[in-house]
Phi, psi and omega in degrees: 000137177290135179291140181226011172285187184297128175296330185289333178296315183293316179300313182294319180294316176278352183058041181209132181289100175285346176264005172059031176232359183059003177302321182302328186261351182308309187270330186228077186274054175210174188290164182293157182118168181297324182245002188082169182253133184283134187265117177271171180300128187261139180280167185300316178297318179298327179289321181293315173303310186301315174295328173297309181296332174293312186288325181292314178286333174300311189271355175064040183257141175282167186308306185299318176296320180293322180284325178299312184292324179291320173297328180288322177288332176296334179283343175287116183269355185262346183229148177297148191300315187302315183291313182300321177299315183284331180291321178298315182294326179287341185274356177296145180300314185295327176290322183293320173307319174292311178304321182296321183108013182282339179231147182275348177213164177290330175299314182292323181298315182301317187293320176297325182289311183296334182267006171085020188272351192249135173248151171231119180055037176082000176253139181291131177231118179254025179240109183307326182282358188296137182267119184272129178286143175302140180101349179276158178256128179252134187215164168274135188295149187305317185285352182249002183295338181276357171300114188293333189308318183300308180291323178299317180289319179293331178283328189271321190264123169258096190226054181289132174235141184285352179263011178228135174250123185258134170245097188299320189294321181269004184051044180219166181205153179248127179274093192295313180204176172285146182288153172276162189291333183287348189263346182215153180045049189294333184269003179271134173260092183289342170307322180289333177286320179296324178295322182299313181287327173305319176291319185282335190265000000 
């Protein structure tokens, strides 16, 4: 089941900004609860689990989907598993709508996609987990372009990434290429996630 509670609570528990803006940790840089939780020594398994949870909550993916995408990445023989896994997560439509700046969070992006406001190469796609191919164009549907939220987000949010070309006037963007490892999820140790699944599978 996907977590739908407050993102700041998860961020504080993991000591990691899952919204990637550090705002959740700015005022209360300690665990949830009245006095925060005293952190005891974490086992190697605990470190692996924590890293998995950080990445899973960043992209807002439930446990079953996360595992399925990892297995898909493991089948890729051309790219190391960790990079392939992150590239797949970055290729999700809800993530790209967020990266472009049409949504202020991935949760909002999922809602916009589910409600049919987003097109991929001119065709409506209402599945947030849809994997977009590099070279595809993401845009707001003609019927939804009057929704003020899109332009409000684009004006308010400065979230440029080098692998996407945005046309703010047309409310569209081109997913130019898969991201390089240094461009996304920089504070994630994907090697620990691979170790976690190698142990679990």
